[in-house]
N, C-alpha and C positions, 0 to 999 in steps of 0.2 A: 733353530737356535735359540733362539728367545726363550721357548718353553723348557728349553735345556737349562739354560742358565736358572730359570726359576726353582725347578726341580732342585739343580743342583745347590740351591740357597737353601732350599726348605730341607734338604737334607745338613746340609751342615749347622743349620740349626738346632738339630738332636744333639750334636757333639758340643755346641756352644754353652748349653744349658747346663753342663758338668759343674758340681763345685769343687773348688781348687781354694787352695789358701796360702801359695809361697808370697812373700815379700820380696820382691826383686827388686829394691827401693830404698829412699830414704823410708822409714815406717810408715803407716798413716798415724801411729799417737806413742806418744811415749809409753817403752818398755822397764816394767819398775824394776824390772833384774839386770837390767842396763839402764842403768842413770844417766851413763854418760854418750848414750846414742841419741841423739837429734832427729825428730822425724819432722813430716814435712807440717804438720800441726805447729812445732816449734818454730820454722822458720818461717810460715806465715804470720803466727803471732810477733817474731820481732820486727819482720820485714815490712808489715803493714803498720803498726805503731810508729816507726820512723818513719816510713812514707807518710800517714799522716800528720806527726810532727811537721815536719818540711811542708805538706800542703798547708796545714795551718796558718805559719810563718809567712809563709809567700803569698798566701793572699790577706793578710794582716786580721786573722779573725781573732788573733790573741797578742799581744805585746810580748817578743819573746828576747827583747834586752837584756841583759843579764841574767838571765835565768836558766835555771837546768832544764833539759829535754823534758824530764816528770813534769816539771814546775809548768810548761808551756800546756800540756795536755790535762796537765790538773787543772789550771784557766781555763780551760773547753769546757770538760765534761765535771769539774767539782765535785759534788756530792749528789747530784744529778746519778743515782746509782743504775734508773731504768735504762737512761739513755747508754750510759757504760756497758751495761749489761747487753744491750740490743746491737751495740758494736762489737763487743768479745763474739754475741753469737753469729754475728754477721761474719764474723772469720770462722767459725765454723762450717759455716754452710760452703764457702769458699775451699775449705778443707776437703769439704764431703763431696765437691765437683771430682775433687783432684782423684778421691779415693775411688772414684766411677770407674777411670782408666788404671787406676793400680790392682782394682779387682776383678772388671770386668774385662779389660782388653790385656790381658798379659801376655796373647801370644802376639803381638802386634809388634815389632822390633822398634820401629821411630817414634812411637808413643815413649819409650825408655829410653832415647838412644842409645838403643843394642844395636848389634851389630854391625857396627860401622853405617851406621842410618844415619848419619852425621847430618849432611846437608839434607836428607830428607824433614828429619826432625826440624831442621832449620826453616825451611820454607811450609813446614806445616803452622809453625807458631806466627809465618808471617802472615799467613792466609787468614788464621785465625782470628790474629792482631787487625789485620785490613776486615776483615767482616765483621765483628766488634765494630770499630768505628765508623764504619760506614752505616749500621745499624744505629749507632748511636745519633748520626746527624739527620737521619732519617725518621724513622718510627721507632724510640726505643723504647726494649722492653724491661725492666730492672732486672728480671729474674733470671733471662736470654743473657744478659751482658753480665753479670755476676755469676753464669755460669761459665763465658768463654771466659772470661777471668782466671778461674779455676783449672779450666784447661791448660792454657794458657805455661801459668804457672808452672801446673806439674811436669811438663814436659822442659822445662827452663830448668828447672831445681835439678832435675836429674841427669843433665848433662854434667853436674859436677860431680856426681855419684857412680856416674856409668862410662863415663871416658876419662882418657888419661890426660884431662888439661892439669889438673891439679897436680900432678905427677910432673909435669912442664913445667907449670908457672906458679903452683902453689894458691895460696885462698884469695888469688886476685879473678876480675871477670873480664870475659870478652863481651864488650858493649856492644857489638853488631848482630850477638845472636837471637834469632826471631824479631830481629826489626830491619835491620841493612839487608839491601837486596845481594849483597856478597860478604862473604866472609875473609877476612884480612889475614887468614892461617893458612898454613899447608897443611892437607890432610891428605893422610894416609892413602897411597894406593890400592885395590883392591887385589893387586896381587903381590902387594907388602907384605911381608910377614915380621910383623912389629913386636912378638914375643917369644921370650924363650921359658922353656920347661922352667918348673919349678914345683916342691914336692905337694900336695892335695891332701897329706894328712893332718890331723888336729896338731901334735904335737910338733909338725914344722912348722906350721901356720903361727903357733904362739908363740916360738923361737924366731920368727921375724926372717924365714928364710923366704919369704914369697915376696919380699921388699922391693926389689930391684930384677923383676923379671921384664920390665919393656924395654926394649932396644931401640927406641927409635923418637927422635927429635918432629915426628908428624903426629897430629891429633888423628886418634883411632876411640875404638870402642869394644867392647867383648861382645861377643856372642851367644847367646844364652840357648837352651837345649827347649825344646817344643814351643819357639817362635819360628813366625814365618820366614825368617832368614835364618838359615843354617848353615854352622861352621864349615867353611871350605874345608877339605883333607890339606894336612902338611905336602908342600916336596921336599922337605928336607927335616931329618932328626933332628929332635932337641929345639925347634921351632917350628913358630906357625902362627896363628891368629887368633888374638888376643881371646879368652873367654871372660863372660862375667864374672864364675866361679863363686858365685854361693852354692848353698850344697844340696838344693835342689838342681844345679846345673850339672846335667853329667856330660856337657861339653866341655867341662874343665878336668874330661880324664884321657881327655885327647891331646895330640901335639898345637899349641903349648899348652902343657897342662899349667893348670892353677887359675890364676884371674885377675882382675882387676878394679871389683866391686869395692867400695867405701861407704854403702850407703849404711853402715852400725858399725858399730865401736868394738865390737865380740869379733877375738879372732876365728872364731867357730862358724861366725856366720859370713864374714867379709875379709878375702885374702890379703886388701890392703885398708884392712881394719886402724892401721896406724896413722894414715892421712883423714879420718871419718871428721877430726874436728876442721879440718882446712878446707874439705868439701862443704860442712856446714855454714862454715863463714862465708867462702864463694857464693853461694847459692843464696845465703840470707842479703849479700850486697847485690848477687844479681837482682834479684827479686825488687827491693829497692828500688834500682837504678831503670829495672821495667817498666817499674809503676810513676816514679817521682822524676824521674831527669825533666829540665824544665824545659827540654828539647823536644825529645823521643818518647819521654815516659807517657803512661797512660792518661794520667790525670789532665796532663796538658789538652789532649785531642776531645777526653769529655768533657772538660768543662766546670766550672764549681757545682753548676748543681746535679747534675747526672755523677760527679765525684761524691757528693755527699749524699748521692740516693743509693747507690750501687755498693758503696763500702758503709755507708750507716755511719759518717760523720756527724751525727746531729745531736744537738741537745735540746729540755725543755725550756731552756731558755731562750732561741732563738735569736740572740745577740741583742737579746732586752735583758733589764736588771729586773729579776723578779726579786719585789717589796716584800720584806715579814709584817702582809698584813692583808685584810680580807676587805671583801664588803660583802655586806649582807641585808637583804632585804624580807623584811617583815609585812605578810600584806592579809588582809580580811577579806576574803572570797566570800563573805556570806550575800544573801540576795539583794542587800539594800546598798551593794557599792557597785550594782549594775551601772547607775550615772556614774561614777566615776577609774571603773577598774579600765576602762580604755586608754584614758591619759596617761594613768598608772603604769601599762603595758607599753604600750608608745614612749614615755619617759624614760622608764627603767630599761628598756630594750636599747635604748639610744645612748644610755647612759654605760651600759656593758663595754657596745659598740665603740666607741671613741675611746674609752681606758684600755682598750687592748689594743688602739693603734699609737699609743703612746710608747714614749721609749723605755718606759719603768712601769712595770704590772704588778697588781698584787697578788699573793701565791694563790688566792682560792675565792671561789664564789658561794653565797650561801642562799638561798632562797626557802623559805619557812612560809606558808599557808595556814591559816586559822580559821575555824569556823562552830559551830556548835551544832554536836558537842565537841567537847576537845579531843575524844578518839578520831575525829576528822582530821587533827593538823598532817601536816603535812611537812620533811624533813628533805632538803638535797642538796648535796655538798658536791662542784664539782673545781678542778682548775683551769677545765674549757670554757672560753668565751664562749663558743658557738652553742655548746650546750644549755649554757647559762641563759643566750638568748630564746633557744626555742622553748627552753622550760616557761620564761615570764609571756612567751606570743603564745602558749596554750595555755594559760590560764583561763579561768571560766567561774562565774560566781553562781550560789544558787544556795538555797537551804537559809539558816541563822532563828527562824522561830522570832522570840521575845528581843529587844531590843540590845542587850549587853552580849558580851563574846569574850572568847577564852584568848585576848589579845595579850596577859601578862606570861601566859603560858608560853604561846609562842615566842614571845620577848625572851623568855629562859631558854627556848630551846636555839635559837637565834645566836646567844650568847657562848651558852655550850660551844658551839662549833665553830665563832670566832674567833681568829688571832688575836692577842694581846693589844693594844694599841688600837682598835678600829673604830669601824663607825660599822652600827646598824638605822636602816633607816625601817621605820615604824606607818604601814599605810590605814588607816579604819577609818572609819563614822560612826562607831559605836566606842563606850564605856567599858570597862573592863568588867566583865561577870567575876573575875577572878582575882578581885582588888585583893584579896588576903594573904596575896601572894608577894605585895610591895616590898618586906620585907628582902625577899629572897633575890627578887629581881634587882635592888638597889644591891646585895652583898655581889653578887656574881657579876655586876655591872664595875663594882672598884674594884673587886681583887683582880682583874683582866686590862684594868683601866680602859673599859670601852665606852664609847659617847654614843647616847642614842638621841635621835628626833627624829620627831614624833610629826605626822603631817597628817593633819583630821581634816575631816568635813560636816559640815553639820550632820547633828546625830541620829544615825537610822532614816536619814533623808525626812521623808515627810511620815514616817510611821511613828504614829503614838505621841503626837507632839502633848498630850496631855503630862504624859511624865519627864518633860525637857527639863525642869529644875532637878528634878533627882538625877536626871542623868549628867548634868552639868556640872553638879555635885560629883559623882562617883570620877569623870573624867576628870578631874584637880588630881588624881592619883598620877595622873603622865606628866604633871605639873612637878609633883614633889618628885617621881623621878628623875625629870632629867635636873631639876633643882641639888640632888643630891649627887650625880653623877657627871656635872657638867657639859647635860646634850640641852637642847630644846626644845620647845615646841612652838606649834604655830598650826593656824586653823584658817582655814579659806572655804569663799561662799561661793565659789563656781567652781567648776570641775577644769574649765582651762586655767583659773589661776591656780590650784592643783599643779596640774601641768608642766606648768612655765616654775613652778618650785623646782619638781623636779630636775629639770633643765637648768634653775640654777647651781643647786643643790653637786651636779655633776662638775660645771665649771671649778667650784671650792675641793670638790673633792682630786680632782686632776692639778691642782695647783699643790695640794698638799702630799699626793703621792710622789710628784717629781720632783718635790723637794727635800731637802733630807734630813725632812723633819721624822719620817717613817724610815726605820731603819733596813737596808739590802738584806735580802738574804744570803747572797753574797755564797752561795753552793750548801748554807750550811743548813739548811731547814726547806728544802726543796718538799713538795707534795710525796706524802709517803705513799705506797702503794696499798691497793684493797688486797688482802690474804684471805681468801678461805680458811677457817678453821676444819669446821666439819661439816657434813648435814647427818641428818637421823629421820628415820620414822619411828614412832613411839605407840604403844598404848599403853590402858590405864596403868598406873602407878606404876611405869617405868621411870628412870630415872637417866640422865642427859648427864655425861658431865662436858665440864668445859674447859678444858684446857687453858688458863693465861698466864702467858708467858712476861719476860720483862720489856718486850720489844713490844708488846701491844699499845695503844696510843689510845683508843679507844675501839669500841665494841657493838656489834650488830646483831642481835638475837631474833630470826623472825620465824613464827610459828603458823603456822597456816594449818587449817581448822578447828578454831577455837570458836564461840559463840559469844566467849569477852573475855576480858582480859583476865578474870579470876579461875580461870580453868586452868591455868600452870601457877606452880611456885619458882620463881627463882632467887636461889639464895646463894651470897656471893659465901668468899672463903671462910670467912666466920660463921656461918649459917645462917646470916641474916638477913630477913623476908626482903626482896626488892621491889619497890613498887614504884608508880606516880612520885610519891612526895619524898625517895630520896635522894641526894645528893649527887649532883651530875647525871642524873638520869632520866631520860626523856622515853613516855610511854606512849606511842599512837597503836588505834585499833580501829580497823574498818572492814568492809566483806570477810569475816573470816579471819582475819589475818591478823594478830598481834605483835608488836615492833616494839622492842627493846632498844634504847640507845644509849650507851655507859660512856661517856668521858673517863680517859684515867681510872680505867675499873683496877682494883686490888688485885693483885696478882695472885694467883694461887690455883684451886680448883672449885670452880661453880658447880651447884647442879640446877637442872630443870626438872621439874617432876609433872608425869601430866596425872591428873587428880580426875579426868572426867573418863566417860567409855568412848569415846571418838578416838580413832589413829589422827596424832598430830605429824605433820612433816615440819623438822628444823632445821634451818639454815645458820649458820655462826659464821659470819666474817668479821675482821680485824681493819684495821688503820696500824698499818704495820710495814716496816721497812722492808721487812724478812720476807719473802714469798720463797716459791717453788714451780718449776717446769719440767714436765715428764716426758721420757721416749722409750719406743718399744724398739729393740734392736734385734739382727739377729746375732750369733756369733760363729766368724771361723775358725776352721782347726786350729789355727795358730793362735786363740783366744782374741784376737781384734774384733773389735762389735761393729758391724754394719747395718745401715736404714733399714728397714722394713719396708716394703712398698707396697702398701694392701694389706688386708689382713691374715694375722698368725693362722696357722694350724694349727687345732685341737690334740694338745698331748706334747706339742715340740719344744723343747727350752728354749727359750729367749734370755735377752738382759731387760729389764728395768734400769735406766738410767735418769735420776734426779738430779738436775741442776741447782742450786741452793744459792738464791739470791742475798746478798749483804749478809748472811748468818755472822750474828753480832757473837763479840768475845766470848771466848770462856762457854759456849754450849758446845753440847758434844750429841751425835747421833748414834742410835741404837737400831734401828729398824725399818724397813721397808713395806709398807701394807699395803697392798689391792682390796678395793673396796666394790661393793656390789652399787645398783642407783638407791639403796634403800641406808648405805652407809655401813653396812656392815661386814666386816672382817671377812676376805674370801682368803688369801693367804698373808701370811705374815714372815719376814726374810731377814736376816741377819744385815745391817747396811757395810758394804764395805767402800771403803776410800778408792777413788778412780783418777781424779785430779785435782788439785791445787789453785793451781792459776789456768789462766786469768780466771778461771770460774770456780767453785769449788761444786765436787759432782762425785755421788755415791751409785753403786750399782748394787741389783741383786739378780740372781737367776733364777728362773720360775717357771714353771710351767702352766698354760691357761686353759681351763677348760668351760669355765663360765664366762659370761659376759662380765665386764668389769668396767665401772661408771668414774672411778678414780683412783688415784694414788697418792698414798699420805706418808710422810715422815715422822717418826717421832723420834724423839729424843727428852734430855735435859737442860735448862737455861743455866745460866750461871750463880743463882741459888738453887739449883738443886730441883728446881719445880718441874715438873712432866709440860712439855709443847710437843703441839701437833699442829702441823697444816697439810694441806690438801690441796689437789689439783686435779680438775676435771681432765679426766684420759678416758675415754670409747673405748674399748677393746673388745673387740666379737670375734672371738675364734670360729675358723671355718674348716672342712675337709677340702677345698678344691683353693689351689693356686693358680693366679696367673701373672704372667711374665710376660712383659712386653721385649723384643729383640732389640740390643742396644743399640741406639741409633746417632753417629754423630755427626759434626756438619751441617750443612744446609741441604736442604731439598732442592735438585735439580734444577732448576727454571725449563719449563716446558717440557721436560719428561716423566715418563712415568715411574715412581718409584714406591718400592715393596714392604709395607708394615709387617711383621710377622709377631705372633704370640702365642703362648706355649702353655697350653693348660693340664697339670695333671691332679687326677683326685686323688686324694690321701686317705680315703675314709674307704668301708667293708661293704658298700653299695654301689650297685650300676646309676650313674645319673644320667641324668638328659636334661643338654644345658643347653642358652643360649648365648652368644657371643655380640656385643650389638658396640658397632665402631660407628662413631659421628666425628663431624667436626665443624666448628664455627664458621668456616669459608665457602662450601660445599667443593672441596678439594676432593673428597675422597668417592671411587667413581666406580667402586663395583664392592660385592663381598658385604654391604652394610651390616647386613645382620644373618648369623649363621648357627644353624640346630644342629645339633649332635648329641650322639650317645657316646659315654665312656664308661668303662669299666674299673673297678679298685687297682687301683696303681699301677694303671697307663698314664701314657700323655697326648694329647693331641697337640697338632700344632695347627695354625692358622692364618689366612694372609688375607691383608687387603690392598689395592693398588690405590694410590694416592699422587694427582695432577697439581702440580702447583703452578698455575697460569698467571700470577701476577709477581714482579719482581719485588722483593725488599718486601715480602707482606710476612706477617707472624701466623701461624694455625696454631689452634689449641685441638689436640686431636684427643678423646674420652674412649677409654674400653671399657665396657660392664660385662659383666660375665652374671647371667641370672638364673635358676633352680627353673627350668619350667614348671615344674608340678607348683610348687609354694609359689612362685612370681618374686621370690625374695633375690635382690641382689647381692650378689655372695661377694666379688670382688670389683674395684673400680679402680681404673687408673687413667692417667692424666699426661701430657707432654705437649708442650710449645714447639714446635717447629719454625726454621725460618726458612724461606724461599728465597736462594740465591739472585743478587741483583744483577747477575749476567750469564750465560752458559757457560759453565765450567768445564774440565774436561774430563771425560770416562775413558774407562777401558774395559775392554769386553776381550776374553781368550777363544778364540776361534777353533782353533785346534791343539791338538796334541797326541803323537805320536804315543804306544802304550809298550815302548820299548824296553822301560827302565822299569815293568812291573815285578819281575823277579830279581833286579838288583836291588842292592842292601847298601850301596854304598860303601861296603867293609874286602872287598878284594881286589885286586891289583889289575885284574881286567874290566872295571869299570870305566877307564880311562878308554878303553877300547869300546866302550859302547855308548853308542851315540844317539841323541833322541832330537828331533823336530818339532818346533810349536809356531804355531801363529797368534797374532792378537792385533785386535782394532783400537786406536786413539781415536775417540770422536772431538772436536771442539769446534765454537764459532765466536769468531771476530775478535778471538786473543790468540795469538800466535803460540803456541807451544815451544817452549826455552831449551826444553834437555830432554833425553831421553837415557835413563842409567837403568842397569842390572844388577844385582845384587852378587852376583858371581864374576869372576873373571874367567872363568870358562867357558862363559855363555858369546857368542856370538851375535851380534844384531845388524839387520838389516831392514832399511826401511827408508823410504822417499824424504825429500827434500823439509827442512822445516819452517821453511819461510810462509808457507801458505796461513791467509786467516781463518780458513776453512778445514774440516776434516771431511771424511774420514783419513786416519792416517794408518797403513798397512805396515806392520812391524812382523819380520820374521827373527825366530830366537834357533840358536843352534850349539846344542853342549853335551858334554857325558854325563854319564850316569852316578858319578863320584858325591852329589852333593844332593841331601833332598829335598830342599826347599827352595824356589827363587822365587825375586821378586821384581818386578819391572814397573819401575817409576815414570809416569811422564809428569813433567813441572810446566805451567804456562808463566808467561812475562810477570803475570800477577804473585806468582809463589804458591800458586793452589796448583794441588796435585790430586791425583789417580793412580792407581796401582793394581795389575793384575798380579795373582799369585798363583804361580807352579808348586804343586808336592809332587813332585815325581814318585815318593815311595816313603811307605813309613821307616823309623829307623828304630831299628832293633833296642838300642842302647838307651831306648825312650820306657822300657818297661820300670826302671827304676824310678824316675822321676817323679818328684811330688810338687805340683804348683798348685797356683792360687785361683786359675779361675778357670772360664772357656776362654776356648779361639773364637774370638771375634774378629771380624774384617771389614774393611773398610767398604761399605755401601755401594762405591763403585768400584766393581772389580768383583771378576770372577775366578776361583777356584775349583782344579778339578783335580783332583785326588783320584791315580790308578788305583788303589786299592781301598781304599775309607776314605770319603765324600765328608771331610773335616772341617773344621774350624767354624766361624760365622762371623757374621755384622759387627764392627764396633758401635758404641752406643752410649746416651749417657742416659746413666739410671739414678736418680738422687739418693743421697747416702749423709747418715749420720756419722761422725765422726769424736771421739771425745778425744782429746787434746790436754795434755798437761806440760808445761814448761816452769822451766826455772823461776827464779822469784826476780832476778834483775837482768839486766839487757845487756849484752855486749855489746859496745861500739866502737866503731876503731874510724878514726880520722882519715879520710882518702884523699889523693886526688887522683879527679879522674879520667883517664891517660885516656889516649887515642883509642885504644882495643883494650886496656884494662883498667881495673882500680884497683891502685894498690895503698894496704894502709900505711901508716904512717908510725903509729902508735896500739899497743893496746890497751883498750880503757875500759871501764865497766862503768852503767849508772845505773839509776831505778827508774822503773815504771812507777809513777806519783800512784795510779789504780793500785797497782800490785802491791806497793808499800802501805798505800791505806788500808787493803785488805789483808796486810800481815796484821796491824795492828787488831784486827777484829775478827781474825782468824787464828789464834797464837795457838789453837792445839794441832793445825794442821799444816802450818808453813815452816820449811826451813829458811833459818836466815843465811845470808851473803853478805861479804863486808864490801863494801864500796873501793873500788881502788883510786877511781877519780871522778871526780863530774865533769860533767861536760856544760858549756852554757855558750848561749847565743849573744854573740858582741853587737850583731843586729840583730831586727827581726826579720831579715830576708835569708840570712845566711844560712848554708847548707849546714845540715845536723854531720856528715862525712867531709865537711872542710867545701871552700870553696870552688865549682866547677870552673877549670880551666878549657 
């Protein structure tokens, strides 16, 4: 029987890989043709923002007294655009996990709260929530916690789209759903007939003739064709079970005709379209309650740290005030400093370490090392104290030759990257070889109000004492600079004295930065990111064009392959040659690498010419708040974009989605370009607007035939200058795909589980392949390496077994598909799984007669044709609370449920009028196990258009007497783009015992969205605020006080 189970599962997997595209829920992303339709992405954006607001106030991260909700979040994120972008991207990730279920598990009714599977859906969320909380308290894994959150929220939100709750109670919520052990509402019996017939043609739907088709005060949900729970035939004319009612649902044509779905605002797609906004409001409020209620909310169970990590509620400030100030070290690393460098390293590293632990921290740290020749000068800039300490500790000394060194060149470089009103510390034992640059040094220090502090040892140690008088005369240039700029010069006879002075300087610096003398950045000037402009591979006489837009603060041009800096000509937009003598330009050279560092570069088109025969590799980056990232996605037949897991198929059409972070005002986008490893354009496509808030995104459809190294966005800035941004994105098209069978929930403790993979050859040649599957815990017990041959157009299914032996552990399973001839890895998938903390119930179908084989549920004699089957429910240590079956025509016979240990034998008997049956066993903790019985295929399914495969829970057995179909449900990563409105609809509510009722309708803006409005005027629609919401105290709930 065990082998039969596995054989059945194997055949099911073949069916599960059929691509479908129906959306039987809130859609995954905004539909531009239906601007009033709200998506899961919209719900998540609004609800997570509101929940975050409550979290910040409740834990006193910000002072919310008298402030708008938008101001509360603004105080936390402010202008820290990087952290805000990560926060928004994290909402995308949670939505991705939701849409895995939406796309991959469309055939399993309880995930969507269809087919009157309300209690099953409730217990499913309860069990996920329980496992999420258990995991958080034991060995938290942020990715798995985030995945479980998305899975919970999908079914929670579907409750309001697919049941008749909104018809009965409007845009209120049921607090207990997915949380409490029991629901305090009356649920329709499986023998009830809660709906009446209504027209199904478009004209009637548009006229609202299906608005009043419910005839019950009990809670129910609609049935949908091709799901595992099929709609029972009606016993009375004109009434019957409710249908879902979307256009791809053929059950809507059977009594009761019509449906109650309200996941869209279009009458062509949702029979109860008129209640869509109420369903959206209820789903939003329910999500807020599920996450942030003071007693029941997930945030309270996760704790502050995990809540911040899972939802990325983090800022670079980390609750410290960032000062508009920099700390710069300019250090001589020639050989003569060997007696002094240890003290400088120790003191400077301690300096940075103590500064970062203070309440106020500098915006950035700068380390400049200088030597002889000047080309050995090196400049490093960071806002990460750990990185700065690492650089300091890694300093070594060497070379130097004669005594004087290029100290003023190093000082100019440090000043170039330092903030205004800052301090530079210079450590050297040598006079300035480049004292001719004294005027230039004084000019930049005075212009930026920078204070230099020279810390000098006896010149060049014991080297060349005969030149001491000349060196002393030269070193007076340091005194001149200090006198002109308000700095100071101190000389030390021993290394110990120098080290002590470093510590003394530290204490002075701490006093200054903690005082009000240095201005707090207060969100306005947090460090901008390093953006890639482009990379190029050039030959002799080739010109490289460098587009510098008005968001670029500084420019870095690296040229690899030069023997000296004279082999290239860099010209600014005015055509003037740029070299080390140019203002605000620092030139470095070492090991065939030439680097131009340019502060405040002129806006426009720069040129770089290769005037030698050697090929050059050029990398151009900018310090800019504007940057991009990209993703490659598959296209469903309905036009929604889903993530691509693995490498794409060569020649197949995909979508490149580009996310633009902090696009400045009046910038316009024209095209998306794919480039190769040499920076050459492979494809250029017109960019199409995908979403505006919370992140601006563009997309382009493309077919990929060769390896891609990066993605570019092209456009014009506010002065009509062309701009380019590039992100690294390696895309390797292949002709073989690897898919993992979806897997949801935990690995069953101490039970063998089966992992299944599908391999398809999309190419024109026979392939010899190897599938290697491994894990990091040693849980996989069989078939770790599978060798096979596959013909063009064919698919193969392979299985491995895994045994989780330790409770509450996390295992990472990795599958690699390798070509046996070339040994090239074509595809690679990775999946994290958890082992259950206790033994949970399983359900196995043990027998089923074949009497329904020739019945299709269409004739009156189906009531006279009976079938009988049996199932076995296994459990250990936790009692089974209930056994339920999805059809009133089925009778169950089983032993008592009081036992702590199984197995429990179950007998099922019924007629052949219902296509499929689900048996559900629920334990006392709310964990469920299901057996699915598919008695026959429904003839009416021939015209059904569906969204995905028919996967099923892994703890079940399906036996189809004509076609062994459906498959195991699972979790497969997905990227979905969402677009939301600019303003956030907010409703003051008092949370009742069973629901939350809004008192008044009000809208308020989210500061981050409003700020984006100012910077994206070409892309945003503006809405009027109806009323501002303020928090009277920091602890007040956004929706009012909870009673």
